[in-house]
gemmi code that builds the backbone of each chain (N, CA, C; Angstrom):
import gemmi

chains = {
    "A": [
        ("UNK", (-60.557, -66.484, 42.165), (-59.431, -66.330, 41.558), (-60.037, -66.701, 39.789)),
        ("UNK", (-58.956, -66.024, 39.119), (-59.191, -65.926, 37.843), (-58.806, -67.337, 37.269)),
        ("UNK", (-59.391, -67.694, 36.235), (-59.146, -69.163, 35.570), (-58.198, -69.045, 34.665)),
        ("UNK", (-58.329, -67.869, 33.815), (-57.392, -67.506, 32.606), (-56.809, -66.081, 32.880)),
        ("UNK", (-55.576, -65.753, 32.738), (-54.929, -64.590, 32.947), (-54.133, -64.445, 31.933)),
        ("UNK", (-54.457, -63.111, 31.487), (-53.528, -62.741, 30.163), (-53.054, -61.267, 30.515)),
        ("UNK", (-51.963, -61.116, 31.000), (-51.541, -60.010, 31.600), (-51.288, -58.752, 30.644)),
        ("UNK", (-51.264, -59.084, 29.498), (-50.729, -57.943, 28.304), (-51.881, -57.409, 27.872)),
        ("UNK", (-52.332, -56.239, 28.733), (-53.722, -55.639, 27.890), (-53.535, -55.336, 26.359)),
        ("UNK", (-52.419, -54.465, 26.163), (-52.075, -54.310, 24.584), (-50.275, -54.678, 24.111)),
        ("UNK", (-50.226, -54.874, 22.934), (-48.883, -55.321, 22.434), (-48.793, -54.450, 21.033)),
        ("UNK", (-47.727, -54.276, 20.879), (-47.101, -53.797, 19.447), (-46.097, -54.577, 19.052)),
        ("UNK", (-46.417, -54.945, 17.422), (-45.262, -55.804, 16.891), (-44.928, -55.254, 15.689)),
        ("UNK", (-43.669, -54.928, 15.065), (-43.328, -54.598, 13.808), (-43.811, -55.689, 12.547)),
        ("UNK", (-44.172, -55.043, 11.696), (-44.699, -55.928, 10.407), (-43.719, -56.998, 10.470)),
        ("UNK", (-44.209, -58.536, 10.097), (-43.035, -59.473, 9.690), (-42.248, -60.148, 10.893)),
        ("UNK", (-42.223, -59.383, 12.235), (-41.925, -59.911, 13.279), (-42.638, -60.988, 13.834)),
        ("UNK", (-41.884, -61.648, 14.931), (-42.816, -62.654, 15.602), (-43.207, -61.911, 17.364)),
        ("UNK", (-44.165, -62.389, 17.697), (-44.776, -62.161, 18.778), (-45.326, -63.052, 19.524)),
        ("UNK", (-44.948, -62.878, 20.929), (-45.666, -63.862, 21.580), (-46.794, -63.341, 22.709)),
        ("UNK", (-47.960, -64.017, 22.836), (-49.101, -63.338, 23.592), (-49.330, -64.417, 25.008)),
        ("UNK", (-49.165, -63.726, 25.867), (-48.927, -64.603, 27.367), (-50.654, -64.799, 27.887)),
        ("UNK", (-50.473, -66.401, 28.185), (-51.698, -66.701, 29.026), (-51.280, -67.682, 29.818)),
        ("UNK", (-51.857, -67.648, 31.090), (-51.824, -68.600, 32.241), (-53.375, -68.897, 32.508)),
        ("UNK", (-53.266, -70.409, 33.192), (-54.428, -70.658, 33.350), (-54.270, -71.433, 34.797)),
        ("UNK", (-55.737, -71.405, 35.568), (-55.723, -72.292, 36.748), (-56.961, -73.501, 36.728)),
        ("UNK", (-56.136, -74.722, 36.906), (-57.292, -75.420, 36.873), (-56.632, -76.853, 37.849)),
        ("UNK", (-57.732, -77.818, 38.349), (-57.177, -78.864, 38.917), (-57.518, -79.734, 38.406)),
        ("UNK", (-58.323, -80.015, 37.247), (-58.865, -80.634, 36.369), (-57.449, -81.525, 35.740)),
        ("UNK", (-57.130, -82.718, 35.726), (-56.078, -82.945, 34.821), (-56.461, -83.296, 33.382)),
        ("UNK", (-57.847, -83.280, 32.972), (-58.133, -83.106, 31.452), (-58.200, -81.795, 31.253)),
        ("UNK", (-58.165, -80.952, 30.305), (-58.613, -79.986, 29.629), (-58.194, -79.504, 28.413)),
        ("UNK", (-58.709, -78.371, 27.747), (-58.507, -77.964, 26.281), (-57.996, -76.282, 26.346)),
        ("UNK", (-57.250, -75.814, 25.991), (-56.578, -74.675, 25.660), (-56.985, -74.266, 23.946)),
        ("UNK", (-57.513, -73.207, 24.258), (-57.879, -72.424, 22.768), (-57.753, -71.130, 22.896)),
        ("UNK", (-57.289, -70.582, 21.568), (-56.855, -69.252, 21.207), (-58.287, -68.899, 20.169)),
        ("UNK", (-58.392, -67.608, 20.163), (-59.401, -66.706, 19.259), (-58.921, -65.413, 19.264)),
        ("UNK", (-59.037, -65.326, 17.714), (-58.591, -63.655, 17.156), (-60.252, -63.491, 17.117)),
        ("UNK", (-60.154, -61.863, 17.791), (-61.362, -61.110, 17.260), (-61.216, -59.820, 16.482)),
        ("UNK", (-61.036, -59.569, 15.340), (-61.137, -58.253, 14.542), (-62.347, -57.321, 15.264)),
        ("UNK", (-61.808, -56.230, 14.738), (-62.996, -54.840, 15.228), (-64.313, -55.526, 14.703)),
        ("UNK", (-64.536, -56.083, 13.707), (-65.647, -56.505, 13.072), (-66.750, -57.288, 14.284)),
        ("UNK", (-65.847, -58.027, 14.972), (-66.552, -58.858, 16.590), (-66.414, -60.320, 16.346)),
        ("UNK", (-66.739, -60.698, 15.166), (-66.344, -62.142, 14.885), (-65.281, -62.772, 15.889)),
        ("UNK", (-65.325, -63.776, 16.559), (-64.391, -64.407, 17.097), (-64.042, -65.790, 16.385)),
        ("UNK", (-62.844, -65.708, 15.965), (-61.776, -66.490, 14.891), (-61.367, -67.579, 15.579)),
        ("UNK", (-61.396, -68.966, 15.487), (-60.613, -70.120, 15.868), (-59.408, -69.938, 15.571)),
        ("UNK", (-58.434, -70.054, 16.712), (-57.122, -70.013, 15.711), (-56.446, -71.617, 15.982)),
        ("UNK", (-56.409, -72.206, 17.198), (-55.391, -73.025, 17.593), (-56.004, -73.771, 19.064)),
        ("UNK", (-55.856, -75.007, 19.193), (-56.041, -75.973, 20.105), (-54.846, -76.600, 20.978)),
        ("UNK", (-55.207, -76.833, 22.209), (-53.798, -77.517, 22.921), (-54.578, -78.358, 23.552)),
        ("UNK", (-54.494, -79.686, 23.897), (-54.923, -80.499, 24.649), (-54.086, -80.899, 25.944)),
        ("UNK", (-54.756, -81.177, 27.053), (-53.727, -81.221, 28.186), (-52.741, -82.466, 28.244)),
        ("UNK", (-53.372, -83.438, 27.246), (-52.620, -84.627, 27.283), (-51.740, -84.475, 26.157)),
        ("UNK", (-51.809, -83.748, 25.267), (-51.073, -83.466, 24.062), (-49.606, -83.439, 24.444)),
        ("UNK", (-48.586, -84.199, 23.661), (-47.046, -84.296, 24.145), (-46.524, -82.904, 23.031)),
        ("UNK", (-47.067, -82.761, 22.134), (-46.179, -81.787, 21.153), (-47.071, -80.661, 21.392)),
        ("UNK", (-46.136, -79.434, 21.073), (-47.122, -77.937, 20.917), (-47.650, -77.960, 19.651)),
        ("UNK", (-48.852, -77.409, 19.843), (-49.871, -77.384, 18.715), (-49.457, -76.172, 17.575)),
        ("UNK", (-49.550, -76.469, 16.326), (-49.298, -75.606, 15.453), (-50.301, -75.410, 14.655)),
        ("UNK", (-50.351, -74.259, 13.701), (-51.620, -73.970, 12.521), (-50.632, -72.990, 11.962)),
        ("UNK", (-50.150, -73.211, 10.590), (-49.482, -72.201, 9.951), (-48.753, -71.193, 10.722)),
        ("UNK", (-48.987, -70.049, 10.773), (-47.914, -68.801, 11.720), (-48.273, -69.157, 13.206)),
        ("UNK", (-49.364, -69.792, 13.557), (-49.513, -69.785, 14.743), (-49.090, -70.783, 15.522)),
        ("UNK", (-48.617, -70.763, 16.658), (-48.098, -71.937, 17.250), (-48.382, -72.038, 19.022)),
        ("UNK", (-48.417, -72.794, 19.654), (-48.558, -72.495, 21.018), (-47.820, -73.045, 21.773)),
        ("UNK", (-47.012, -72.324, 22.654), (-45.810, -72.706, 23.396), (-46.395, -73.009, 25.026)),
        ("UNK", (-46.670, -74.271, 24.902), (-47.266, -75.455, 25.986), (-46.544, -75.726, 27.031)),
        ("UNK", (-46.634, -74.906, 28.199), (-45.680, -75.571, 29.558), (-46.501, -75.661, 30.795)),
        ("UNK", (-46.478, -77.131, 30.473), (-48.074, -77.521, 31.603), (-47.412, -77.738, 32.882)),
        ("UNK", (-46.300, -77.367, 33.513), (-46.021, -77.675, 34.645), (-46.300, -76.109, 35.153)),
        ("UNK", (-46.137, -75.173, 34.345), (-45.916, -73.629, 34.754), (-47.588, -72.992, 34.310)),
        ("UNK", (-48.226, -74.019, 33.979), (-49.860, -73.523, 33.198), (-49.672, -72.326, 32.402)),
        ("UNK", (-49.000, -72.531, 31.728), (-48.900, -71.303, 30.722), (-49.320, -72.027, 29.239)),
        ("UNK", (-49.697, -71.149, 28.463), (-50.295, -71.542, 27.095), (-50.105, -70.240, 26.197)),
        ("UNK", (-48.720, -69.935, 26.074), (-48.870, -68.687, 25.197), (-48.684, -68.802, 23.600)),
        ("UNK", (-49.383, -67.914, 22.980), (-49.599, -68.014, 21.354), (-48.517, -67.179, 20.902)),
        ("UNK", (-47.909, -68.013, 19.745), (-46.519, -67.411, 19.340), (-47.219, -67.257, 17.874)),
        ("UNK", (-47.118, -65.705, 16.972), (-47.477, -65.495, 16.081), (-46.313, -65.037, 15.136)),
        ("UNK", (-45.812, -66.033, 14.269), (-44.582, -65.738, 13.169), (-45.023, -64.596, 12.151)),
        ("UNK", (-43.830, -63.968, 11.487), (-44.187, -63.225, 10.409), (-45.322, -62.336, 10.628)),
        ("UNK", (-45.450, -61.516, 11.611), (-46.736, -60.622, 11.528), (-47.169, -60.033, 10.591)),
        ("UNK", (-48.366, -60.084, 10.064), (-48.931, -58.940, 9.250), (-49.824, -57.994, 9.431)),
        ("UNK", (-50.120, -57.069, 8.901), (-51.211, -56.036, 9.308), (-52.459, -56.660, 9.664)),
        ("UNK", (-52.599, -57.715, 8.968), (-54.246, -58.127, 9.297), (-54.319, -58.914, 10.552)),
        ("UNK", (-53.149, -59.062, 11.312), (-53.467, -59.579, 12.486), (-53.710, -58.724, 13.713)),
        ("UNK", (-53.693, -57.594, 13.267), (-54.306, -56.561, 14.408), (-55.595, -56.657, 14.764)),
        ("UNK", (-55.906, -57.167, 16.058), (-57.201, -57.467, 16.443), (-57.124, -57.774, 17.974)),
        ("UNK", (-57.999, -58.378, 18.950), (-57.929, -58.793, 20.041), (-57.727, -60.452, 19.949)),
        ("UNK", (-56.918, -60.665, 20.933), (-56.400, -62.287, 21.174), (-57.179, -62.424, 22.653)),
        ("UNK", (-57.996, -63.680, 22.442), (-58.178, -64.132, 23.561), (-57.852, -65.717, 23.946)),
        ("UNK", (-57.452, -65.901, 24.753), (-57.167, -67.182, 25.439), (-58.330, -67.977, 26.267)),
        ("UNK", (-58.545, -69.243, 25.944), (-59.714, -69.593, 26.770), (-59.459, -71.096, 27.039)),
        ("UNK", (-59.980, -71.512, 27.934), (-59.781, -72.760, 28.263), (-61.154, -73.634, 28.980)),
        ("UNK", (-61.134, -75.332, 28.895), (-62.375, -75.806, 28.976), (-61.919, -76.795, 29.464)),
        ("UNK", (-62.535, -76.777, 30.738), (-62.290, -78.061, 31.635), (-63.258, -79.148, 31.446)),
        ("UNK", (-62.835, -80.420, 31.231), (-63.408, -81.648, 30.526), (-64.533, -82.104, 32.246)),
        ("UNK", (-64.313, -81.673, 33.237), (-64.970, -82.268, 34.388), (-65.956, -80.955, 34.852)),
        ("UNK", (-65.951, -79.822, 34.002), (-66.543, -78.954, 34.341), (-67.873, -78.484, 33.829)),
        ("UNK", (-69.053, -77.928, 33.804), (-70.248, -77.613, 33.175), (-69.920, -77.796, 31.739)),
        ("UNK", (-70.775, -78.666, 31.059), (-70.998, -79.022, 29.695), (-71.031, -77.572, 28.539)),
        ("UNK", (-70.151, -77.724, 28.023), (-69.747, -76.598, 26.778), (-69.033, -75.299, 27.661)),
        ("UNK", (-68.918, -75.631, 29.040), (-68.395, -73.948, 29.724), (-66.741, -73.549, 29.159)),
        ("UNK", (-66.919, -72.536, 28.343), (-65.339, -72.308, 27.808), (-65.197, -70.852, 28.636)),
        ("UNK", (-63.896, -71.089, 29.329), (-63.772, -69.991, 30.244), (-62.750, -68.780, 29.534)),
        ("UNK", (-62.962, -67.681, 29.166), (-62.033, -66.796, 28.525), (-61.141, -65.827, 29.342)),
        ("UNK", (-60.191, -65.667, 28.808), (-59.252, -64.418, 29.607), (-59.810, -63.040, 29.034)),
        ("UNK", (-59.387, -62.175, 29.436), (-59.759, -60.992, 29.196), (-59.175, -60.127, 27.755)),
        ("UNK", (-58.134, -60.856, 27.116), (-57.927, -60.489, 26.137), (-56.571, -59.812, 25.695)),
        ("UNK", (-55.848, -59.768, 24.929), (-54.449, -58.928, 24.603), (-54.975, -58.296, 23.190)),
        ("UNK", (-54.855, -56.969, 23.398), (-54.840, -56.053, 21.740), (-53.633, -56.233, 21.500)),
        ("UNK", (-53.710, -56.772, 20.102), (-52.358, -56.570, 19.369), (-52.642, -55.732, 18.272)),
        ("UNK", (-51.341, -54.818, 18.103), (-51.433, -54.005, 17.112), (-50.142, -54.270, 16.215)),
        ("UNK", (-50.306, -54.370, 14.798), (-49.212, -54.699, 13.877), (-48.607, -53.219, 13.203)),
        ("UNK", (-47.565, -52.821, 13.034), (-46.943, -51.821, 12.944), (-46.409, -51.822, 11.656)),
        ("UNK", (-46.660, -50.991, 10.409), (-46.089, -51.343, 9.273), (-44.580, -50.700, 9.350)),
    ],
    "B": [
        ("UNK", (-74.433, -70.339, 2.295), (-74.032, -70.237, 3.520), (-73.147, -71.045, 4.451)),
        ("UNK", (-71.974, -70.466, 4.945), (-70.917, -71.607, 5.539), (-71.162, -70.814, 7.013)),
        ("UNK", (-70.400, -71.758, 7.963), (-70.312, -71.309, 9.262), (-71.695, -70.990, 9.965)),
        ("UNK", (-71.256, -70.156, 10.897), (-72.491, -69.761, 12.084), (-72.803, -68.303, 11.408)),
        ("UNK", (-74.077, -68.054, 11.383), (-74.349, -66.815, 10.903), (-75.560, -66.431, 11.970)),
        ("UNK", (-75.599, -65.006, 12.095), (-76.430, -64.381, 12.938), (-77.077, -63.319, 12.460)),
        ("UNK", (-78.304, -63.072, 12.704), (-79.080, -61.439, 12.172), (-80.078, -61.094, 13.602)),
        ("UNK", (-80.151, -59.740, 13.745), (-79.603, -58.689, 12.775), (-78.184, -58.927, 13.101)),
        ("UNK", (-77.258, -57.776, 12.454), (-75.589, -57.612, 13.165), (-75.743, -56.446, 13.900)),
        ("UNK", (-76.802, -55.259, 13.515), (-76.849, -54.502, 14.675), (-78.502, -54.189, 14.879)),
        ("UNK", (-78.470, -53.847, 16.353), (-79.941, -53.800, 16.912), (-80.143, -52.719, 17.849)),
        ("UNK", (-80.995, -51.783, 17.371), (-81.250, -50.616, 18.636), (-82.452, -50.570, 19.066)),
        ("UNK", (-83.009, -50.621, 20.235), (-84.118, -50.826, 20.746), (-84.513, -50.257, 22.109)),
        ("UNK", (-85.873, -49.920, 22.043), (-85.879, -49.362, 23.450), (-86.109, -50.179, 24.560)),
        ("UNK", (-86.430, -49.759, 25.859), (-86.461, -50.613, 27.161), (-87.602, -51.600, 26.915)),
        ("UNK", (-88.937, -51.193, 26.250), (-89.966, -51.533, 26.400), (-90.288, -52.408, 24.865)),
        ("UNK", (-89.353, -52.533, 24.108), (-89.606, -53.428, 22.864), (-89.369, -54.620, 23.122)),
        ("UNK", (-89.770, -55.642, 22.166), (-89.561, -57.018, 22.094), (-89.044, -57.191, 20.706)),
        ("UNK", (-87.798, -57.912, 20.792), (-86.792, -58.214, 19.552), (-86.483, -59.561, 20.008)),
        ("UNK", (-85.806, -60.355, 18.667), (-85.452, -61.194, 18.847), (-84.103, -61.705, 17.772)),
        ("UNK", (-82.921, -62.153, 18.205), (-81.784, -62.524, 17.677), (-81.876, -63.915, 17.480)),
        ("UNK", (-81.459, -63.924, 16.141), (-81.473, -65.391, 15.583), (-79.996, -65.872, 15.160)),
        ("UNK", (-79.400, -67.089, 15.145), (-78.608, -67.555, 14.890), (-78.571, -69.001, 14.079)),
        ("UNK", (-77.903, -69.352, 13.033), (-77.873, -70.513, 12.467), (-76.391, -70.941, 11.934)),
        ("UNK", (-76.642, -72.261, 12.139), (-75.338, -73.052, 11.951), (-75.384, -73.709, 10.734)),
        ("UNK", (-74.425, -73.876, 9.541), (-74.150, -74.781, 8.626), (-73.293, -75.962, 9.059)),
        ("UNK", (-72.939, -76.181, 10.107), (-71.845, -77.116, 10.496), (-72.119, -78.464, 10.796)),
        ("UNK", (-72.948, -78.526, 11.050), (-73.741, -79.894, 11.242), (-73.197, -80.321, 12.747)),
        ("UNK", (-73.180, -79.193, 13.614), (-73.079, -79.309, 14.874), (-74.692, -79.452, 15.787)),
        ("UNK", (-74.004, -80.047, 17.119), (-75.403, -80.583, 17.975), (-75.263, -79.454, 19.179)),
        ("UNK", (-74.394, -78.270, 19.391), (-74.430, -78.068, 20.408), (-74.253, -76.457, 19.981)),
        ("UNK", (-75.120, -75.651, 20.679), (-74.958, -74.106, 20.440), (-75.145, -73.302, 21.723)),
        ("UNK", (-74.602, -72.096, 21.376), (-74.263, -71.408, 22.837), (-74.508, -69.876, 22.565)),
        ("UNK", (-75.235, -69.158, 23.747), (-75.161, -67.783, 23.450), (-74.408, -66.852, 24.459)),
        ("UNK", (-73.356, -66.144, 24.106), (-72.619, -65.260, 25.101), (-72.736, -63.770, 24.631)),
        ("UNK", (-72.678, -63.259, 26.118), (-72.656, -61.527, 25.810), (-71.517, -61.211, 26.171)),
        ("UNK", (-70.750, -60.088, 25.197), (-69.584, -59.489, 25.518), (-69.817, -57.889, 25.838)),
        ("UNK", (-69.576, -57.831, 27.022), (-69.402, -56.028, 27.071), (-68.395, -55.557, 27.252)),
        ("UNK", (-68.278, -54.487, 27.035), (-66.760, -53.549, 27.146), (-66.191, -53.696, 28.335)),
        ("UNK", (-65.021, -54.288, 28.261), (-64.205, -54.108, 29.076), (-64.267, -55.356, 30.346)),
        ("UNK", (-65.047, -56.557, 29.434), (-65.689, -57.473, 30.352), (-65.322, -58.926, 29.671)),
        ("UNK", (-64.751, -59.909, 30.252), (-64.714, -61.093, 29.707), (-65.858, -61.712, 28.897)),
        ("UNK", (-65.909, -62.566, 28.341), (-67.350, -63.260, 27.410), (-67.942, -63.599, 28.283)),
        ("UNK", (-68.889, -63.497, 28.613), (-70.102, -64.391, 29.561), (-70.844, -65.492, 28.599)),
        ("UNK", (-70.501, -66.567, 29.262), (-71.526, -67.639, 28.787), (-72.972, -67.259, 29.087)),
        ("UNK", (-74.044, -67.300, 28.268), (-75.514, -67.065, 28.946), (-76.297, -68.304, 29.208)),
        ("UNK", (-76.457, -69.069, 27.950), (-77.212, -70.386, 27.808), (-76.391, -71.116, 26.828)),
        ("UNK", (-76.476, -72.717, 26.865), (-76.073, -73.838, 26.308), (-77.201, -74.867, 25.923)),
        ("UNK", (-77.254, -75.074, 24.796), (-78.301, -76.043, 24.167), (-77.231, -77.316, 23.519)),
        ("UNK", (-77.618, -78.446, 24.064), (-77.333, -79.710, 23.238), (-78.222, -80.567, 22.624)),
        ("UNK", (-77.988, -80.874, 21.606), (-79.183, -81.926, 21.111), (-80.628, -81.056, 21.505)),
        ("UNK", (-80.860, -79.743, 20.866), (-82.120, -79.056, 21.173), (-82.255, -79.170, 22.921)),
        ("UNK", (-81.855, -79.676, 23.883), (-82.288, -79.394, 25.005), (-81.201, -78.169, 26.100)),
        ("UNK", (-81.788, -77.849, 26.549), (-80.968, -76.529, 27.215), (-80.168, -77.310, 28.484)),
        ("UNK", (-79.105, -77.193, 28.440), (-78.049, -77.607, 29.491), (-77.400, -76.690, 30.396)),
        ("UNK", (-77.453, -75.503, 29.957), (-76.782, -74.483, 31.027), (-77.508, -73.173, 31.004)),
        ("UNK", (-77.831, -72.343, 32.025), (-78.412, -71.152, 32.040), (-77.751, -70.553, 32.958)),
        ("UNK", (-76.438, -69.911, 32.669), (-75.524, -68.870, 33.479), (-76.446, -67.860, 34.457)),
        ("UNK", (-77.537, -68.096, 35.111), (-78.117, -66.952, 35.953), (-78.198, -65.973, 35.221)),
        ("UNK", (-79.014, -66.041, 34.090), (-79.344, -64.998, 33.107), (-81.061, -64.335, 33.432)),
        ("UNK", (-80.942, -63.260, 33.416), (-82.131, -62.807, 33.764), (-83.304, -63.138, 33.002)),
        ("UNK", (-84.357, -63.032, 33.437), (-85.740, -63.763, 32.681), (-86.060, -62.943, 31.634)),
        ("UNK", (-85.373, -61.487, 31.363), (-85.925, -60.720, 30.121), (-85.226, -61.248, 28.791)),
        ("UNK", (-84.151, -62.573, 28.929), (-83.608, -63.080, 28.155), (-84.299, -64.467, 27.871)),
        ("UNK", (-84.891, -64.575, 26.885), (-85.065, -66.104, 26.744), (-84.696, -66.968, 25.478)),
        ("UNK", (-84.073, -68.070, 25.714), (-83.747, -68.549, 24.368), (-84.666, -69.426, 24.030)),
        ("UNK", (-84.395, -69.925, 22.780), (-85.343, -70.825, 22.118), (-84.475, -71.622, 21.260)),
        ("UNK", (-84.643, -73.055, 21.104), (-83.861, -73.822, 20.151), (-84.686, -74.693, 19.441)),
        ("UNK", (-85.305, -74.445, 18.353), (-86.516, -75.417, 17.801), (-85.619, -76.579, 17.075)),
        ("UNK", (-84.529, -76.613, 16.892), (-83.514, -77.778, 16.178), (-82.260, -77.519, 16.196)),
        ("UNK", (-81.309, -78.214, 16.063), (-79.826, -78.214, 16.253), (-79.039, -77.255, 15.282)),
        ("UNK", (-79.541, -76.812, 14.477), (-79.135, -75.636, 13.304), (-79.318, -74.123, 13.952)),
        ("UNK", (-80.745, -74.085, 14.634), (-81.295, -72.554, 14.798), (-81.203, -72.581, 16.630)),
        ("UNK", (-80.768, -71.282, 16.598), (-80.958, -70.680, 17.750), (-81.493, -69.280, 18.073)),
        ("UNK", (-82.396, -68.905, 18.693), (-82.735, -67.749, 18.817), (-82.703, -67.087, 20.613)),
        ("UNK", (-82.560, -65.853, 20.596), (-82.216, -65.260, 21.754), (-83.754, -64.274, 21.587)),
        ("UNK", (-84.709, -64.131, 22.498), (-85.794, -63.147, 22.476), (-85.511, -62.345, 23.583)),
        ("UNK", (-85.479, -61.237, 23.507), (-85.448, -60.039, 24.202), (-86.808, -59.278, 24.617)),
        ("UNK", (-86.824, -58.786, 26.007), (-88.282, -58.213, 26.392), (-87.553, -57.147, 27.380)),
        ("UNK", (-88.267, -55.868, 27.501), (-88.325, -55.079, 28.752), (-86.447, -55.097, 29.280)),
        ("UNK", (-85.402, -54.630, 28.236), (-84.117, -54.880, 28.662), (-83.848, -53.269, 29.247)),
        ("UNK", (-82.673, -53.509, 29.768), (-82.080, -52.431, 30.571), (-81.197, -51.879, 29.365)),
        ("UNK", (-80.798, -50.372, 29.682), (-79.178, -50.088, 28.981), (-78.290, -50.752, 29.478)),
        ("UNK", (-77.845, -51.708, 30.204), (-76.974, -52.167, 30.866), (-76.718, -53.551, 29.966)),
        ("UNK", (-78.078, -53.937, 29.222), (-77.742, -55.031, 28.394), (-77.167, -54.819, 27.164)),
        ("UNK", (-76.871, -53.450, 26.759), (-76.277, -53.136, 25.710), (-74.929, -54.115, 25.354)),
        ("UNK", (-74.427, -54.583, 24.518), (-73.412, -55.645, 24.198), (-73.450, -55.728, 22.984)),
        ("UNK", (-72.265, -56.984, 22.723), (-72.224, -57.893, 21.373), (-72.858, -58.939, 22.136)),
        ("UNK", (-73.495, -59.766, 21.121), (-74.062, -61.047, 21.628), (-73.498, -61.989, 20.753)),
        ("UNK", (-73.079, -62.792, 20.954), (-72.373, -63.917, 20.285), (-73.010, -65.149, 20.188)),
        ("UNK", (-72.873, -65.622, 19.196), (-73.789, -67.060, 18.998), (-72.391, -68.018, 18.529)),
        ("UNK", (-72.578, -69.558, 19.011), (-71.294, -70.095, 18.568), (-71.742, -71.458, 18.885)),
        ("UNK", (-71.231, -72.485, 18.034), (-71.771, -74.075, 18.008), (-70.452, -74.787, 18.178)),
        ("UNK", (-71.047, -75.994, 18.304), (-69.685, -77.099, 18.322), (-70.297, -78.526, 18.256)),
        ("UNK", (-69.319, -79.392, 17.758), (-69.824, -80.708, 17.468), (-70.772, -81.501, 18.493)),
        ("UNK", (-70.373, -81.560, 19.725), (-71.168, -81.980, 21.042), (-70.984, -81.444, 22.051)),
        ("UNK", (-70.350, -80.493, 22.443), (-70.427, -79.578, 23.979), (-69.842, -80.815, 24.902)),
        ("UNK", (-69.102, -82.007, 24.459), (-68.928, -83.085, 25.522), (-67.472, -83.375, 25.454)),
        ("UNK", (-66.888, -83.628, 24.387), (-65.577, -84.308, 24.211), (-64.490, -83.146, 24.513)),
        ("UNK", (-63.285, -83.500, 24.892), (-62.207, -82.562, 25.247), (-61.578, -81.686, 23.958)),
        ("UNK", (-62.001, -82.252, 22.997), (-61.503, -81.605, 21.751), (-62.446, -80.780, 21.251)),
        ("UNK", (-63.467, -80.585, 21.543), (-64.780, -79.957, 21.217), (-64.501, -78.254, 21.147)),
        ("UNK", (-64.395, -77.833, 19.679), (-64.079, -76.640, 19.534), (-65.290, -75.861, 19.114)),
        ("UNK", (-65.414, -74.674, 19.837), (-66.622, -74.061, 19.295), (-66.477, -72.480, 18.276)),
        ("UNK", (-67.183, -72.523, 17.328), (-67.003, -71.646, 16.125), (-68.380, -70.755, 16.386)),
        ("UNK", (-67.501, -69.357, 16.197), (-68.800, -68.399, 16.445), (-69.598, -67.686, 15.176)),
        ("UNK", (-70.598, -66.848, 15.474), (-71.002, -66.263, 14.177), (-70.055, -64.787, 14.831)),
        ("UNK", (-70.805, -63.830, 13.380), (-70.249, -62.454, 13.915), (-70.575, -61.908, 14.761)),
        ("UNK", (-71.674, -62.031, 15.387), (-72.578, -60.965, 16.700), (-73.191, -60.605, 16.229)),
        ("UNK", (-74.171, -59.965, 17.121), (-75.140, -59.085, 17.022), (-75.071, -57.995, 18.110)),
        ("UNK", (-74.715, -56.524, 17.562), (-74.322, -55.294, 18.192), (-75.558, -54.862, 18.725)),
        ("UNK", (-76.046, -54.835, 20.079), (-77.409, -54.512, 20.701), (-76.809, -53.198, 21.468)),
        ("UNK", (-77.920, -52.137, 21.143), (-78.095, -51.176, 22.004), (-79.665, -50.923, 22.579)),
        ("UNK", (-79.467, -50.756, 23.752), (-80.630, -50.516, 24.439), (-80.788, -48.894, 24.873)),
        ("UNK", (-81.672, -48.271, 24.406), (-82.031, -46.692, 24.970), (-82.994, -46.735, 26.019)),
    ],
}
model = gemmi.Model(1)
for chain_id, residues in chains.items():
    chain = gemmi.Chain(chain_id)
    for i, (resn, *xyz) in enumerate(residues, 1):
        res = gemmi.Residue()
        res.name, res.seqid = resn, gemmi.SeqId(i, " ")
        for name, pos in zip(("N", "CA", "C"), xyz):
            atom = gemmi.Atom()
            atom.name, atom.element = name, gemmi.Element(name[0])
            atom.pos, atom.b_iso = gemmi.Position(*pos), 0.0
            res.add_atom(atom)
        chain.add_residue(res)
    model.add_chain(chain)
structure = gemmi.Structure()
structure.add_model(model)
structure.setup_entities()
């Protein structure tokens, strides 16, 4: 079974609007971390935001926020006020603290296209 | 130089060649990683080094040979590769590879083509 599921292969959003990228995860480890990365066409994976399993509040970093619903095992990324430069692949990832050291499990990604 | 750098950015090699990929991190981290990203596949972890010691080898074929001479440098030595090894190879580093908040920072990648 997939540990990280991103059900949206591609998404379109109008410039200046908000967009939500879905991510669900599967783990029995009570302690884990959830990460979102952005990968532009240049290839570099850019860290965006982190949410810990014990964090009481949803993480926010500038225009990025994470809608963390622990009971539903979802960690959706919300991008507010989309910009053309937001067009990229977005990957959700999970690290189980009890798992193999350093093992960051990635989803298949969502390709976001921002329309002018 | 800041962050994580990788050289070369692009590499084309024949199946009988020997080449090396280089990764350097300027973040003072102690853990370094090699990942492979093929088209239409999730990112695959290949190797993990923590304080220069290899702590993970994710069933990677022996034609890929990692080397970590110190906490700042990581190499991936390539020999007798196959065309299916063509991919983007990403290097990453993190503070300790252990703590729950440990975040990996990636380099720009080396796009490898094996002819």
